[in-house]
Structure formats: structure tokens, C-alpha cells
C-alpha positions as semicolon CSV with decimal commas, in nm:
position;residue;x (nm);y (nm);z (nm)
1;X;-3,043;-0,233;1,688
2;X;-2,723;-0,016;1,675
3;X;-2,369;-0,071;1,567
4;X;-2,094;0,107;1,372
5;X;-2,149;0,275;1,046
6;X;-1,825;0,128;0,935
7;X;-1,693;-0,228;0,998
8;X;-1,354;-0,347;0,923
9;X;-1,343;-0,672;0,677
10;X;-1,298;-0,986;0,857
11;X;-1,286;-0,830;1,184
12;X;-1,523;-0,904;1,461
13;X;-1,780;-0,617;1,515
14;X;-2,019;-0,559;1,796
15;X;-2,367;-0,492;1,729
16;X;-2,658;-0,431;2,012
17;X;-3,017;-0,501;2,001
18;X;-3,308;-0,406;2,207
19;X;-3,617;-0,618;2,236
20;X;-3,948;-0,488;2,336
21;X;-4,296;-0,607;2,433
22;X;-4,608;-0,480;2,282
23;X;-4,903;-0,365;2,491
24;X;-5,112;-0,524;2,627
25;X;-4,831;-0,784;2,697
26;X;-4,559;-0,756;2,961
27;X;-4,283;-0,942;3,094
28;X;-3,944;-1,033;2,982
29;X;-3,887;-1,245;2,660
30;X;-3,642;-1,525;2,688
31;X;-3,481;-1,727;2,407
32;X;-3,249;-1,619;2,110
33;X;-3,202;-1,350;1,875
34;X;-3,006;-1,398;1,563
35;X;-2,843;-1,120;1,381
36;X;-2,755;-1,185;1,038
37;X;-2,616;-0,992;0,693
38;X;-2,606;-1,253;0,406
39;X;-2,388;-1,540;0,504
40;X;-2,279;-1,357;0,841
41;X;-2,472;-1,413;1,157
42;X;-2,417;-1,431;1,521
43;X;-2,668;-1,540;1,823
44;X;-2,752;-1,351;2,121
45;X;-2,911;-1,564;2,429
46;X;-3,144;-1,321;2,617
47;X;-3,087;-1,137;2,838
48;X;-2,750;-1,061;2,673
49;X;-2,802;-0,765;2,439
50;X;-2,520;-0,791;2,163
51;X;-2,292;-1,011;1,963
52;X;-2,018;-1,001;1,708
53;X;-2,059;-1,007;1,319
54;X;-1,746;-1,078;1,101
55;X;-1,808;-0,965;0,730
56;X;-1,585;-1,135;0,471
57;X;-1,654;-0,898;0,153
58;X;-1,662;-0,523;0,128
59;X;-1,931;-0,280;0,058
60;X;-2,248;-0,176;0,232
61;X;-2,453;-0,422;0,430
62;X;-2,786;-0,447;0,607
63;X;-2,804;-0,628;0,915
64;X;-3,132;-0,770;1,060
65;X;-3,250;-0,920;1,378
66;X;-3,491;-1,217;1,405
67;X;-3,626;-1,332;1,753
68;X;-3,709;-1,702;1,756
69;X;-3,981;-1,662;2,035
70;X;-4,033;-1,882;2,362
71;X;-4,306;-2,037;2,552
72;X;-4,472;-1,690;2,644
73;X;-4,375;-1,482;2,342
74;X;-4,419;-1,507;1,981
75;X;-4,125;-1,471;1,731
76;X;-4,037;-1,148;1,512
77;X;-3,822;-0,978;1,292
78;X;-3,675;-0,629;1,232
79;X;-3,736;-0,433;0,926
80;X;-3,714;-0,085;0,775
81;X;-3,573;0,136;1,028
82;X;-3,534;-0,137;1,266
83;X;-3,232;-0,279;1,052
84;X;-2,882;-0,150;1,085
85;X;-2,649;-0,033;0,798
86;X;-2,278;-0,047;0,789
87;X;-2,017;-0,013;0,525
88;X;-1,749;-0,304;0,525
89;X;-1,426;-0,138;0,443
90;X;-1,054;-0,257;0,413
91;X;-0,762;-0,100;0,593
92;X;-0,501;-0,116;0,296
93;X;-0,190;0,076;0,232
94;X;-0,146;0,098;-0,132
95;X;0,189;0,221;-0,244
96;X;0,309;0,349;-0,591
97;X;0,665;0,434;-0,693
98;X;0,770;0,568;-1,015
99;X;1,134;0,576;-1,151
100;X;1,302;0,601;-1,496
101;X;1,616;0,502;-1,378
102;X;1,816;0,823;-1,513
103;X;1,774;1,212;-1,454
104;X;1,855;1,375;-1,795
105;X;1,746;1,281;-2,149
106;X;1,841;1,434;-2,506
107;X;1,606;1,545;-2,795
108;X;1,432;1,251;-2,938
109;X;1,556;1,006;-2,648
110;X;1,369;0,704;-2,529
111;X;1,274;0,726;-2,166
112;X;1,134;0,385;-1,995
113;X;0,976;0,451;-1,661
114;X;0,912;0,172;-1,401
115;X;0,576;0,219;-1,202
116;X;0,524;-0,033;-0,894
117;X;0,227;-0,051;-0,705
118;X;0,216;-0,251;-0,391
119;X;-0,051;-0,357;-0,110
120;X;0,159;-0,329;0,199
121;X;-0,154;-0,450;0,417
122;X;-0,305;-0,492;0,655
123;X;-0,608;-0,606;0,448
124;X;-0,657;-0,710;0,090
125;X;-0,790;-0,425;-0,127
126;X;-1,039;-0,419;-0,420
127;X;-1,148;-0,191;-0,699
128;X;-0,839;0,062;-0,712
129;X;-0,717;0,248;-1,011
130;X;-0,375;0,310;-1,138
131;X;-0,345;0,615;-1,330
132;X;-0,043;0,763;-1,563
133;X;-0,127;1,034;-1,786
134;X;0,119;1,109;-2,072
135;X;0,347;1,410;-1,978
136;X;0,402;1,722;-2,169
137;X;0,716;1,631;-2,377
138;X;0,669;1,267;-2,441
139;X;0,478;1,091;-2,716
140;X;0,422;0,747;-2,857
141;X;0,376;0,598;-2,510
142;X;0,321;0,234;-2,475
143;X;0,317;0,033;-2,145
144;X;0,291;-0,322;-2,013
145;X;0,238;-0,498;-1,690
146;X;0,346;-0,798;-1,495
147;X;0,178;-0,894;-1,166
148;X;0,312;-1,121;-0,878
149;X;0,206;-1,199;-0,518
150;X;-0,132;-1,297;-0,588
151;X;-0,255;-0,986;-0,820
152;X;-0,331;-1,005;-1,175
153;X;-0,302;-0,730;-1,427
154;X;-0,632;-0,620;-1,556
155;X;-0,470;-0,569;-1,920
156;X;-0,143;-0,697;-2,028
157;X;-0,057;-0,387;-2,192
158;X;-0,168;-0,086;-2,396
159;X;-0,068;0,268;-2,549
160;X;-0,127;0,618;-2,451
161;X;-0,244;0,695;-2,092
162;X;-0,236;0,429;-1,840
163;X;-0,564;0,371;-1,657
164;X;-0,607;0,039;-1,503
165;X;-0,887;-0,079;-1,243
166;X;-0,776;-0,370;-1,018
167;X;-1,051;-0,569;-0,896
168;X;-0,876;-0,777;-0,624
169;X;-0,538;-0,676;-0,467
170;X;-0,417;-0,922;-0,181
171;X;-0,175;-0,812;0,072
172;X;0,203;-0,844;-0,063
173;X;0,077;-0,832;-0,412
174;X;0,311;-0,632;-0,693
175;X;0,202;-0,452;-1,017
176;X;0,494;-0,361;-1,229
177;X;0,423;-0,127;-1,516
178;X;0,679;-0,057;-1,764
179;X;0,586;0,255;-1,947
180;X;0,769;0,438;-2,213
181;X;0,781;0,709;-2,470
182;X;0,992;0,948;-2,688
183;X;1,088;1,321;-2,631
184;X;0,942;1,555;-2,854
185;X;1,070;1,879;-2,914
186;X;1,323;2,002;-2,660
187;X;1,149;2,042;-2,326
188;X;1,348;2,167;-2,046
189;X;1,206;1,908;-1,815
190;X;0,959;1,611;-1,825
191;X;0,736;1,568;-1,488
192;X;0,546;1,226;-1,502
193;X;0,328;1,142;-1,232
194;X;0,145;0,802;-1,135
195;X;-0,132;0,805;-0,887
196;X;-0,367;0,557;-0,722
197;X;-0,729;0,640;-0,710
198;X;-0,928;0,463;-0,411
199;X;-1,305;0,358;-0,443
200;X;-1,552;0,633;-0,430
201;X;-1,758;0,442;-0,192
202;X;-1,486;0,459;0,064
203;X;-1,454;0,089;0,106
204;X;-1,078;0,109;0,119
205;X;-0,933;0,318;0,386
206;X;-0,554;0,396;0,319
207;X;-0,359;0,493;0,644
208;X;-0,086;0,645;0,456
209;X;-0,238;0,877;0,153
210;X;0,106;1,043;0,112
211;X;0,246;0,736;-0,105
212;X;-0,084;0,726;-0,328
213;X;0,115;0,949;-0,575
214;X;0,482;0,926;-0,698
215;X;0,655;1,193;-0,940
216;X;0,963;1,146;-1,163
217;X;1,134;1,438;-1,312
218;X;1,390;1,442;-1,578
219;X;1,580;1,747;-1,712
220;X;1,740;1,784;-2,067
221;X;2,092;1,733;-2,118
222;X;2,230;1,837;-2,456
223;X;2,594;1,707;-2,402
224;X;2,722;1,428;-2,587
225;X;3,037;1,234;-2,472
226;X;3,203;1,184;-2,820
227;X;3,328;0,812;-2,828
228;X;3,209;0,695;-2,515
229;X;2,851;0,647;-2,571
230;X;2,864;0,256;-2,587
231;X;3,003;-0,031;-2,794
232;X;3,002;0,033;-3,181
233;X;2,895;-0,195;-3,472
234;X;3,221;-0,227;-3,678
235;X;3,145;-0,563;-3,843
236;X;2,897;-0,792;-3,996
237;X;2,834;-0,968;-3,673
238;X;2,901;-0,961;-3,307
239;X;2,805;-1,062;-2,956
240;X;2,800;-0,970;-2,584
241;X;2,738;-1,223;-2,277
242;X;2,553;-1,012;-2,020
243;X;2,696;-1,080;-1,677
244;X;2,375;-1,202;-1,481
245;X;2,554;-1,296;-1,179
246;X;2,746;-0,970;-1,118
247;X;2,430;-0,746;-1,224
248;X;2,185;-0,932;-0,980
249;X;2,289;-0,777;-0,668
250;X;2,254;-0,426;-0,841
251;X;1,912;-0,458;-0,988
252;X;1,568;-0,369;-0,871
253;X;1,226;-0,363;-1,011
254;X;1,323;-0,036;-1,196
255;X;1,448;-0,082;-1,549
256;X;1,799;0,036;-1,608
257;X;2,027;0,018;-1,934
258;X;2,304;-0,229;-1,910
259;X;2,432;-0,213;-2,249
260;X;2,415;0,014;-2,556
261;X;2,516;-0,032;-2,931
262;X;2,570;0,224;-3,180
263;X;2,614;0,221;-3,545
264;X;2,660;0,465;-3,828
265;X;2,307;0,597;-3,778
266;X;2,359;0,644;-3,421
267;X;2,212;0,468;-3,116
268;X;2,083;0,114;-3,261
269;X;2,009;-0,067;-2,948
270;X;1,957;-0,055;-2,565
271;X;1,945;-0,367;-2,339
272;X;1,752;-0,294;-2,010
273;X;1,765;-0,511;-1,707
274;X;1,562;-0,549;-1,391
275;X;1,501;-0,760;-1,086
276;X;1,156;-0,915;-1,022
277;X;1,050;-1,209;-0,792
278;X;1,435;-1,288;-0,732
279;X;1,509;-1,319;-1,093
280;X;1,683;-1,108;-1,346
281;X;1,509;-1,009;-1,674
282;X;1,605;-0,832;-1,989
283;X;1,447;-0,665;-2,280
284;X;1,574;-0,510;-2,593
285;X;1,521;-0,182;-2,728
286;X;1,588;-0,171;-3,106
287;X;1,541;0,080;-3,359
288;X;1,225;0,097;-3,571
289;X;1,178;0,202;-3,946
290;X;1,136;0,577;-3,806
291;X;1,452;0,552;-3,620
292;X;1,294;0,538;-3,281
293;X;1,381;0,267;-3,017
294;X;1,113;0,014;-2,952
295;X;1,077;-0,195;-2,647
296;X;1,015;-0,570;-2,701
297;X;0,874;-0,807;-2,413
298;X;1,042;-0,876;-2,075
299;X;1,172;-1,207;-2,042
300;X;1,365;-1,424;-1,768
301;X;1,683;-1,559;-1,868
302;X;1,869;-1,846;-1,700
303;X;2,249;-1,806;-1,687
304;X;2,429;-1,530;-1,865
305;X;2,222;-1,456;-2,187
306;X;2,405;-1,394;-2,507
307;X;2,319;-1,066;-2,701
308;X;2,396;-1,138;-3,083
309;X;2,375;-0,906;-3,370
310;X;2,409;-0,876;-3,750
311;X;2,499;-0,568;-3,950
312;X;2,536;-0,444;-4,306
313;X;2,791;-0,215;-4,458
314;X;2,660;0,126;-4,541
315;X;2,916;0,374;-4,688
316;X;3,210;0,387;-4,449
317;X;3,034;0,223;-4,169
318;X;2,792;-0,071;-4,047
319;X;2,435;-0,041;-3,985
320;X;2,257;-0,279;-3,761
321;X;2,054;-0,536;-3,929
322;X;1,928;-0,760;-3,647
323;X;1,960;-0,842;-3,288
324;X;1,878;-1,121;-3,050
325;X;1,909;-1,214;-2,699
326;X;1,884;-1,579;-2,594
């Protein structure tokens, strides 16, 4: 029996057989030969010598042959070297993109990256890894994951290096990772790279390897535009209505800052937005006890959400006490 060393998943693949007669017998057998591998099988009616098998799952497969016999010849089956080995693979273009939505940062700044992973087809993929290691110059990294289009996050989130294995990735699936941390020291640039690792058994054949890696580079910017950094907290309470309708057309899956709030201690709040599955999503980044902005959880909001905050007076200014988006 002969056939290809590699067989594409869910595609008819031709395998050829040869049926011999052991001495002292002679003649030409008739009847049928069945080729099978697990649940996949096809039947050859002699004197034909080939048929097509289709494999629904990835991985190594053993194809065997079984002759049913006829009035003159006994049945027989292949074994050992008489069987055929083939590796079932998927043809899947896995793409990763990465962006921080900005090109510069300041010392101690919060940088929020969006990492998107898609299966552009033509086949469903399996057992890929998404890796994003903490770059030099960034610390206290936290990440979260959202999945759509039939693909599920293997973990909802974590801290430190992102290293996620995805068991099943259908065509059209989208994984959206929010990956953020804080600038430490005064690095002149921060270079962050996200990569896709394909299975070592080569069961995924990616026709476009150039999009299996994405890098975002940001440069330090020590210039401050005094008085124009954003709205200031100057009372015990305040609010701002986010214009979702006008923002929706400008949003993509990349997280961007749409509103900032400063108080007597500096930047106190950022409101990030993104567009995902046709909806506008928002998340607040508020200052923690150490003075660093921490991201909350992404949520969908109907209409124009209202950002409300409260503050307490401290010396000659006001300090943010709490904030809510609803």
C-alpha cells in the first residue's frame, strides 16, 4: 500500500494498494478491499487499485488494508510494513498583531498593549501557543483574554509572561489579549514582541509564517504639556458622559485612551476603549495605593456610559477618592 506522507484534514486523499497471490496459488482475486484508519474508511472493488480516505482529526494515522476474499481466494489483512503511515495536518494561517495604541511613554507610565490572534483559514487549527515575554523596561505585567468566533481562552488572565496554549482554534476565531505594565527606570525604548508557536509535530502548516510574530516599539518622551494633560479634579464630585456613538467608528480592537483625569497628585484615571464584536467596550485604569494606574475589567455598555467620580480636598487641591463607569 502507498500514499502521501502528509494528508490534509477533511480532504479526500488517494491511497493505492497492491494485492498479491502467494505460491503455489495463481490467478487474479476479485471482490473488495477496505482501507481504514479509525473511523475513516473507503472500499476498493477489484480490479481497481485505489480509493480516497478523509481524516477528520489531526495527527499521525496508520492506514491498514483488509481483503474480504472471494470464491477462490481467502481473505487477508495488512500488518507491520504492509500498513501506511500518514500525518494529518491543517492548512491554517495564524496571524498575530500587537499595538500599544501610542508611540511614546514617560517614566513610570502605564503601557497597555492589545495582542490579537486570528485564524484566517483555510482549516481549523489546534495546539498553538501564544507567547509574549515581558520586555526590558516594563514591570508588574498583568494580562487578560477575551475570545470570540468559536475560540476559547485557555486562561482568563494572569500576571507576568503570557504563554497560553490553545487546544482548538476554528477559522474566524479571535483571541484578544490586553497586556499591560509599568515603565521602570528611564529606558530609551521598550520593544515588545508577541509570537505564535506551531505544534512540533508539524500538524499545522501555516502558509504565511511572516505574520506569526508582531513587535511594538515605543520611545521615551520626557516632554510634558503643562495644563493640557486632561481634565482636572477640582470639586468633591464630577462626571463625564462618554460619546459612544461618535467613538464607535474610530475604535478597533486596539485599546486606546479616550479620557484622562488629573488631580493634585498627578494623573489619577484613564478610560480606555476598544471595539470588539461590533460593540464598544470600556475599562477604567485607576490609581492604586502605590500611585500606579491599575486596569479593571473590560465591559460592554449600552448607550453612552457615565463616568462619575468623587474626591477629597487635600491642601490646595483635590485628590480622587473613587470612580465608577455605568
